[in-house]
C-alpha positions in Angstrom: 124.5 140.1 116.1 123.6 137.6 118.7 122.4 134.3 117.6 118.5 133.7 118.2 117.8 132.4 121.5 116.5 128.9 121.6 117.2 125.5 123.2 118.8 123.3 122.0 121.1 124.5 119.3 120.8 123.6 115.6 123.5 121.0 115.8 121.8 119.5 118.7 118.5 119.3 116.8 120.0 117.7 114.0 121.8 115.1 116.5 118.4 114.4 118.0 116.8 114.0 114.5 119.2 111.3 113.7 118.1 109.5 116.6 114.5 109.5 115.6 112.4 107.6 115.8 112.2 104.4 117.8 108.6 103.4 117.0 107.4 99.7 116.8 106.6 99.2 113.2 105.8 95.6 113.4 102.0 96.3 112.5 103.3 97.3 109.1 103.0 93.4 108.5 99.5 94.0 108.4 99.6 97.0 105.7 98.3 96.0 102.4 100.1 97.9 99.5 99.1 98.2 95.9 102.1 99.4 93.6 104.0 100.7 96.9 101.1 102.6 98.1 99.9 102.7 101.5 96.3 101.3 101.9 95.0 99.3 104.8 97.2 101.2 107.5 95.4 104.2 107.1 91.9 102.8 106.6 88.9 103.4 108.5 86.9 100.1 109.0 83.4 99.7 108.1 81.4 100.5 111.2 78.6 98.6 112.7 75.1 99.8 112.6 75.9 103.7 113.4 73.6 106.3 115.1 75.3 108.8 112.9 75.1 109.1 109.1 78.7 108.0 107.7 79.6 109.2 104.4 82.5 107.6 102.4 83.0 109.4 99.2 83.4 113.3 98.2 80.5 112.9 96.0 78.3 111.9 99.0 79.6 114.8 101.0 79.0 117.4 98.4 75.3 116.0 98.0 74.7 116.5 101.6 76.5 119.8 101.4 73.9 120.8 98.6 71.1 120.0 100.8 72.5 122.2 103.8 72.8 125.0 101.4 69.4 124.5 99.9 68.0 124.7 103.5 70.2 127.9 104.3 72.1 126.0 107.0 75.6 126.6 108.0 78.1 123.9 108.4 81.1 123.4 110.8 83.6 120.9 110.1 85.9 119.2 112.7 89.0 117.5 110.9 90.2 114.4 113.1 92.2 111.4 112.6 90.1 109.5 115.0 91.0 107.9 118.6 88.7 110.7 119.8 89.2 112.2 123.3 87.6 115.2 125.3 89.7 117.6 123.6 88.3 116.6 120.2 84.7 116.8 121.6 85.4 120.3 122.7 85.9 121.2 119.1 82.8 119.3 118.3 80.6 121.2 120.9 82.2 124.4 119.5 80.8 123.7 116.2 77.5 122.6 117.3 77.1 125.8 119.2 78.2 128.1 116.2 76.5 126.1 113.2 73.4 124.7 112.1 75.0 121.4 111.2 78.3 119.8 112.1 80.3 117.3 110.1 83.5 115.4 111.9 85.8 114.1 109.4 87.9 110.8 110.5 90.8 110.0 108.4 94.4 109.0 109.3 96.2 111.1 106.8 99.4 109.0 105.5 101.0 111.9 103.8 101.8 113.6 107.1 103.7 110.4 108.3 107.3 109.6 107.4 108.2 106.0 106.6 109.6 105.6 110.0 106.7 106.8 111.9 103.5 105.3 113.5 100.8 105.3 110.5 100.3 101.7 111.1 100.2 101.6 114.8 98.4 104.8 115.2 95.5 104.5 117.5 92.3 103.3 115.9 88.8 102.6 117.3 86.1 103.8 114.9 83.1 102.3 116.7 84.3 103.9 120.1 84.7 107.2 118.1 81.3 107.0 116.8 79.8 106.3 120.1 81.4 109.4 121.5 80.1 111.5 118.7 76.6 110.2 119.1 76.7 111.0 122.9 77.5 114.9 122.1 74.2 116.9 122.7 74.0 120.5 121.8 70.7 122.1 122.1 69.1 118.7 121.7 71.1 118.3 118.6 73.7 115.6 117.6 76.6 115.5 115.3 74.9 115.3 111.8 77.3 113.4 109.7 80.9 111.8 109.8 83.0 111.8 106.7 85.2 108.6 106.8 86.9 108.2 103.4 89.1 105.5 102.4 92.8 106.4 101.3 91.9 105.9 97.7 89.1 108.4 97.9 91.5 111.2 99.1 94.5 110.1 97.2 93.2 108.3 93.9 96.7 108.4 92.5 98.2 106.7 95.5 100.2 107.8 98.7 103.7 106.3 99.1 105.2 107.5 102.3 108.6 108.4 100.8 108.2 111.9 99.3 110.2 111.0 96.3 107.9 108.6 95.1 104.8 110.7 95.4 103.0 111.9 92.4 100.2 114.4 92.0 99.2 117.6 93.7 100.3 118.7 97.1 100.3 121.8 99.1 103.2 123.5 100.9 102.9 126.6 103.0 106.4 128.0 102.9 107.9 129.9 105.7 105.7 128.2 108.5 106.4 124.7 107.8 110.0 124.3 108.2 110.7 125.4 111.9 109.8 123.8 115.2 107.8 120.5 114.3 108.7 121.0 110.7 112.5 120.6 111.6 112.0 117.3 113.3 109.1 116.1 110.9 110.1 117.8 107.5 107.1 116.3 105.5 104.5 116.7 108.2 102.9 120.3 107.3 103.0 119.3 103.8 100.7 116.4 104.5 98.6 118.5 106.7 98.0 121.4 104.2 97.3 118.9 101.4 94.5 117.1 103.3 93.1 120.2 105.0 93.1 121.6 101.4 91.1 118.4 100.2 88.5 118.7 103.1 87.9 122.3 102.7 87.4 121.7 98.9 85.2 118.9 99.4 83.1 120.1 102.3 83.3 124.0 101.9 82.3 124.6 105.6 81.6 127.9 107.0 83.8 127.2 109.8 86.4 124.8 110.8 87.8 123.8 114.1 91.3 122.9 115.3 92.9 122.8 118.8 95.6 125.0 120.2 97.8 121.9 121.3 99.0 121.8 117.7 99.7 125.4 117.6 101.8 125.5 114.6 99.3 123.6 112.7 96.9 126.2 113.3 99.3 128.9 112.1 99.8 127.0 109.0 96.1 126.4 108.2 95.2 129.9 108.9 97.8 131.0 106.3 96.7 128.2 103.8 92.9 129.5 104.0 94.0 133.1 103.7 96.4 132.4 100.7 94.3 130.1 98.8 91.1 132.2 99.3 89.0 129.6 101.0 85.8 131.0 102.4 85.9 129.1 105.8 86.7 130.8 109.0 89.4 128.8 111.2 88.5 128.6 114.8 91.1 127.6 117.4 89.9 125.9 120.6 92.1 126.0 123.9 94.0 122.9 124.8 92.2 120.4 126.7 94.2 118.7 129.6 94.3 116.0 132.2 93.9 117.1 135.8 97.6 117.2 136.2 97.9 119.5 133.2 99.1 117.0 130.6 97.7 118.0 127.1 95.3 115.4 125.8 96.3 113.6 122.7 95.6 110.4 120.8 99.2 109.2 121.4 98.7 109.5 125.1 97.4 106.0 124.7 101.0 104.9 124.4 101.9 106.2 127.8 102.3 104.1 131.2 100.6 105.5 134.2 103.8 106.9 135.7 104.9 108.5 132.4 101.6 110.3 132.6 102.4 111.4 136.0 105.8 112.5 135.4 104.8 114.4 132.1 102.9 116.9 134.3 106.2 118.8 134.3 105.8 119.7 130.8 102.7 122.0 131.5 104.3 123.1 134.9 107.4 124.1 132.7 105.2 126.1 130.3 103.5 127.8 133.5 106.7 128.6 134.8 107.7 130.5 131.4 104.7 132.6 132.0 105.8 133.7 135.5 109.3 134.5 134.2 107.8 136.4 131.2 106.0 138.8 133.7 109.5 139.7 135.1 111.8 139.4 132.2 111.2 139.3 128.5 114.1 137.5 127.3 113.5 134.5 125.3 116.7 132.9 126.9 115.4 133.4 130.2 112.0 131.9 129.4 113.4 128.8 127.8 115.7 128.2 130.8 112.6 128.1 133.1 111.0 125.6 131.0 114.0 123.3 130.7 114.8 123.3 134.4 111.4 122.3 135.2 111.1 119.4 132.6 114.6 118.0 133.7 113.2 117.3 137.2 111.7 114.3 135.5 113.2 113.9 132.1 116.7 114.0 130.7 117.8 117.0 128.9 118.7 115.0 125.8 115.0 114.0 125.6 114.0 117.5 125.0 113.9 118.1 121.2 113.3 121.8 121.3 111.7 124.6 123.4 111.4 127.8 121.5 109.7 131.5 121.6 108.2 132.4 118.5 106.2 135.0 116.9 102.4 134.3 117.2 101.9 134.9 113.4 105.2 134.4 111.5 106.8 131.8 113.9 109.9 133.7 113.7 112.3 132.9 116.7 112.5 135.8 119.1 115.3 136.9 121.5 113.0 139.3 123.2 109.1 139.1 123.6 107.5 142.4 122.9 105.3 142.9 126.0 102.2 144.3 123.7 102.3 141.5 121.5 103.3 138.3 123.2 104.6 135.1 121.9 104.3 131.3 121.6 106.4 129.2 123.9 106.1 125.6 122.2 108.2 122.3 123.0 108.5 118.8 122.1 109.9 116.1 124.5 110.4 112.3 124.2 109.1 110.3 127.0 109.0 106.5 127.7 106.2 104.6 126.4 104.5 101.3 127.4 106.2 99.5 124.3 109.8 100.2 125.6 110.4 103.1 123.2 109.7 106.8 123.1 106.6 109.0 122.4 106.8 112.5 121.3 104.8 114.9 123.2 104.1 118.4 122.0 102.8 121.3 124.1 102.7 125.2 124.1 101.4 128.3 125.9 100.6 131.7 124.8 102.6 134.7 126.6 
């Protein structure tokens, strides 16, 4: 039986993984650690006088939620890690249209970062985030409340970045977390599933909103909600993009203007994948179209993966069924303003 089509090979992926990452970790000097547990690196600062109510504890959120239930009001939740941009605002606007009340969570979740990743230097500007949220206006309504917990609130037993040192309850969605991003960032979806479970338990929203840019995350969360019998409905909002097609991301702040311009080839490659698919359902041909476009600006060695996967199971496909379609997803390492590399991910639906 022929091997499943993808680029690069498993051996190449492992080779690339051994090269990862090259992040600037000097901000870790400012990280406070208690008994080996991350504290300040993931904290949200106390905001100045805020135009939106800010809740810091699960008890405060549950009290607020009971008030909404008493009034018969529906609640939408938009989970974020802050550094908000237009893409996040689209999620917020979707929630405001569909619900009586909207809560936005801002929490840089330590458990989805490996020890070598950019937890300490992840972009943060809490006051700017609050200003953006306060400016959102849906039918003369604003975002109702922001949940910005401290690390100790979400991880009362501590959260070392090394999985072997972690203690307590964590959530893993098997079968959907190991491929694609999970191959490069093996603890990422464990962290995502854990923090989303916590948020859904605390907030119990009618609806929860995620962006399509992180498409594997949306598949994982949908399965999590289904298998653990949460009552929330998961809504996926299309990817927001710059004028040149670059998917909006908080990590775009790491990029130079030249890299932003060059990175337009990523979405161009995905669009070419759609064009090829209309003539040829071979995953190999679809992937070749993406790779050949991206290498107009970036070295082939910087492409971590380009894969064609089933929309529900994330199984890698050799051929795309024309009645079902597929996901084409990728990750590329591009130069950043610090002299290192920043990973950009993107996808398109066939």
